[in-house]
C-alpha beads as a LAMMPS data file, in Angstrom:
LAMMPS data file: protein, C-alpha beads

130 atoms
129 bonds

1 atom types
1 bond types

-500.0 500.0 xlo xhi
-500.0 500.0 ylo yhi
-500.0 500.0 zlo zhi

Masses

1 110.0

Atoms # bond

1 1 1 -215.315 -422.249 -190.740
2 1 1 -218.795 -422.772 -190.119
3 1 1 -220.601 -425.247 -192.077
4 1 1 -223.513 -426.144 -189.630
5 1 1 -226.643 -425.244 -190.439
6 1 1 -227.512 -424.402 -186.942
7 1 1 -224.199 -422.214 -186.729
8 1 1 -225.960 -420.043 -189.976
9 1 1 -229.601 -419.749 -187.516
10 1 1 -227.620 -418.633 -184.663
11 1 1 -225.116 -415.849 -186.303
12 1 1 -228.513 -414.476 -188.341
13 1 1 -230.352 -414.927 -185.013
14 1 1 -227.879 -412.543 -182.848
15 1 1 -227.543 -410.229 -185.754
16 1 1 -231.588 -409.922 -186.043
17 1 1 -230.926 -409.314 -182.101
18 1 1 -228.062 -406.787 -182.067
19 1 1 -230.004 -404.840 -184.803
20 1 1 -233.301 -404.404 -182.203
21 1 1 -230.639 -403.535 -179.369
22 1 1 -229.348 -400.961 -181.710
23 1 1 -232.149 -399.941 -182.561
24 1 1 -233.204 -399.271 -178.576
25 1 1 -230.257 -398.024 -177.349
26 1 1 -229.797 -395.496 -180.847
27 1 1 -233.421 -394.219 -179.886
28 1 1 -232.933 -393.822 -176.514
29 1 1 -229.573 -391.465 -177.257
30 1 1 -231.176 -389.711 -179.935
31 1 1 -234.420 -389.008 -178.339
32 1 1 -232.700 -387.622 -175.199
33 1 1 -230.536 -385.546 -177.566
34 1 1 -233.703 -383.805 -179.282
35 1 1 -234.675 -383.538 -175.939
36 1 1 -231.876 -381.603 -174.384
37 1 1 -231.664 -379.378 -177.458
38 1 1 -235.471 -378.586 -177.532
39 1 1 -234.837 -377.777 -173.658
40 1 1 -231.856 -375.885 -174.088
41 1 1 -233.336 -373.956 -176.846
42 1 1 -236.551 -373.449 -175.506
43 1 1 -238.845 -373.490 -178.224
44 1 1 -240.945 -375.521 -176.623
45 1 1 -243.085 -375.865 -173.586
46 1 1 -241.506 -378.422 -171.247
47 1 1 -244.845 -380.327 -170.946
48 1 1 -244.422 -381.303 -174.636
49 1 1 -240.583 -382.129 -174.842
50 1 1 -241.819 -384.504 -172.428
51 1 1 -244.429 -385.943 -174.268
52 1 1 -242.542 -386.182 -177.227
53 1 1 -239.323 -387.430 -175.364
54 1 1 -241.669 -390.421 -173.944
55 1 1 -243.219 -391.018 -177.081
56 1 1 -239.534 -391.496 -179.257
57 1 1 -238.670 -393.248 -176.233
58 1 1 -241.650 -395.611 -176.346
59 1 1 -241.744 -396.164 -179.950
60 1 1 -237.870 -396.868 -180.114
61 1 1 -238.847 -399.622 -177.615
62 1 1 -241.512 -400.854 -179.495
63 1 1 -239.562 -401.128 -182.688
64 1 1 -236.451 -402.949 -180.636
65 1 1 -238.747 -405.576 -178.978
66 1 1 -240.123 -406.467 -182.416
67 1 1 -236.853 -407.778 -183.669
68 1 1 -236.071 -409.178 -180.370
69 1 1 -238.935 -411.433 -180.786
70 1 1 -238.203 -412.193 -184.389
71 1 1 -234.945 -413.422 -183.237
72 1 1 -236.433 -415.400 -180.067
73 1 1 -238.964 -416.833 -182.912
74 1 1 -236.330 -417.794 -185.265
75 1 1 -234.017 -419.475 -182.572
76 1 1 -236.947 -421.363 -180.960
77 1 1 -238.437 -422.512 -183.999
78 1 1 -235.501 -423.269 -186.536
79 1 1 -232.748 -424.747 -183.903
80 1 1 -234.511 -425.882 -180.672
81 1 1 -237.897 -427.247 -181.169
82 1 1 -238.809 -428.573 -177.910
83 1 1 -241.708 -428.812 -176.416
84 1 1 -240.244 -426.846 -173.577
85 1 1 -238.674 -424.022 -175.618
86 1 1 -241.778 -423.460 -177.474
87 1 1 -243.404 -422.893 -173.763
88 1 1 -240.635 -420.524 -173.293
89 1 1 -240.877 -418.750 -176.428
90 1 1 -244.642 -418.306 -175.543
91 1 1 -244.060 -417.032 -172.251
92 1 1 -241.507 -414.473 -173.921
93 1 1 -243.847 -413.489 -176.339
94 1 1 -246.729 -413.109 -173.492
95 1 1 -244.827 -410.849 -171.941
96 1 1 -243.340 -408.899 -174.590
97 1 1 -246.922 -408.297 -175.874
98 1 1 -247.970 -406.845 -173.365
99 1 1 -245.023 -404.692 -172.746
100 1 1 -246.316 -403.790 -176.675
101 1 1 -249.403 -402.991 -175.491
102 1 1 -248.956 -401.255 -172.594
103 1 1 -246.483 -398.742 -174.496
104 1 1 -248.815 -397.882 -177.309
105 1 1 -251.096 -397.320 -174.621
106 1 1 -248.737 -395.367 -173.176
107 1 1 -247.819 -393.393 -175.984
108 1 1 -251.097 -392.564 -178.004
109 1 1 -253.279 -392.875 -175.089
110 1 1 -256.111 -395.656 -177.051
111 1 1 -255.211 -399.470 -177.453
112 1 1 -253.805 -400.330 -180.693
113 1 1 -256.593 -401.943 -182.164
114 1 1 -258.495 -398.724 -181.983
115 1 1 -256.347 -396.768 -184.536
116 1 1 -257.769 -395.183 -187.776
117 1 1 -260.601 -393.848 -185.184
118 1 1 -261.574 -390.443 -185.337
119 1 1 -261.670 -389.082 -181.972
120 1 1 -265.255 -387.763 -182.565
121 1 1 -266.183 -390.834 -183.920
122 1 1 -265.386 -393.313 -180.996
123 1 1 -268.340 -391.704 -179.387
124 1 1 -271.010 -392.416 -182.143
125 1 1 -269.875 -395.886 -181.727
126 1 1 -270.772 -396.455 -178.013
127 1 1 -273.987 -395.007 -178.854
128 1 1 -274.847 -397.254 -181.578
129 1 1 -273.539 -399.838 -179.542
130 1 1 -270.102 -400.858 -180.954

Bonds

1 1 1 2
2 1 2 3
3 1 3 4
4 1 4 5
5 1 5 6
6 1 6 7
7 1 7 8
8 1 8 9
9 1 9 10
10 1 10 11
11 1 11 12
12 1 12 13
13 1 13 14
14 1 14 15
15 1 15 16
16 1 16 17
17 1 17 18
18 1 18 19
19 1 19 20
20 1 20 21
21 1 21 22
22 1 22 23
23 1 23 24
24 1 24 25
25 1 25 26
26 1 26 27
27 1 27 28
28 1 28 29
29 1 29 30
30 1 30 31
31 1 31 32
32 1 32 33
33 1 33 34
34 1 34 35
35 1 35 36
36 1 36 37
37 1 37 38
38 1 38 39
39 1 39 40
40 1 40 41
41 1 41 42
42 1 42 43
43 1 43 44
44 1 44 45
45 1 45 46
46 1 46 47
47 1 47 48
48 1 48 49
49 1 49 50
50 1 50 51
51 1 51 52
52 1 52 53
53 1 53 54
54 1 54 55
55 1 55 56
56 1 56 57
57 1 57 58
58 1 58 59
59 1 59 60
60 1 60 61
61 1 61 62
62 1 62 63
63 1 63 64
64 1 64 65
65 1 65 66
66 1 66 67
67 1 67 68
68 1 68 69
69 1 69 70
70 1 70 71
71 1 71 72
72 1 72 73
73 1 73 74
74 1 74 75
75 1 75 76
76 1 76 77
77 1 77 78
78 1 78 79
79 1 79 80
80 1 80 81
81 1 81 82
82 1 82 83
83 1 83 84
84 1 84 85
85 1 85 86
86 1 86 87
87 1 87 88
88 1 88 89
89 1 89 90
90 1 90 91
91 1 91 92
92 1 92 93
93 1 93 94
94 1 94 95
95 1 95 96
96 1 96 97
97 1 97 98
98 1 98 99
99 1 99 100
100 1 100 101
101 1 101 102
102 1 102 103
103 1 103 104
104 1 104 105
105 1 105 106
106 1 106 107
107 1 107 108
108 1 108 109
109 1 109 110
110 1 110 111
111 1 111 112
112 1 112 113
113 1 113 114
114 1 114 115
115 1 115 116
116 1 116 117
117 1 117 118
118 1 118 119
119 1 119 120
120 1 120 121
121 1 121 122
122 1 122 123
123 1 123 124
124 1 124 125
125 1 125 126
126 1 126 127
127 1 127 128
128 1 128 129
129 1 129 130
């Protein structure tokens, strides 16, 4: 029987990791299925299908990465808060943040902090020096 607090934290971390991995796997197969159905039905152009596939797959990966980062943070901070484990966590978070930004740019065609701007507002902001 598990009574140790660290054991419960490891179980919670494992559950969050499983959820993150499941989101990536289910999202990948779901977007693949939608792509194949669209391809077979031929209702939209291939370029649109490919763009939708890439977007759906990227969003699944982004959401899964968020869960995996959360699991790493829980595990590092709650179980083994040594300087070495914190440095490893910092490296993991940096790499995953870079991946998230890269995927966001790939999906939306702009940086995450540029959300909410309309396409015609950005040139006006540039003219004003923003």
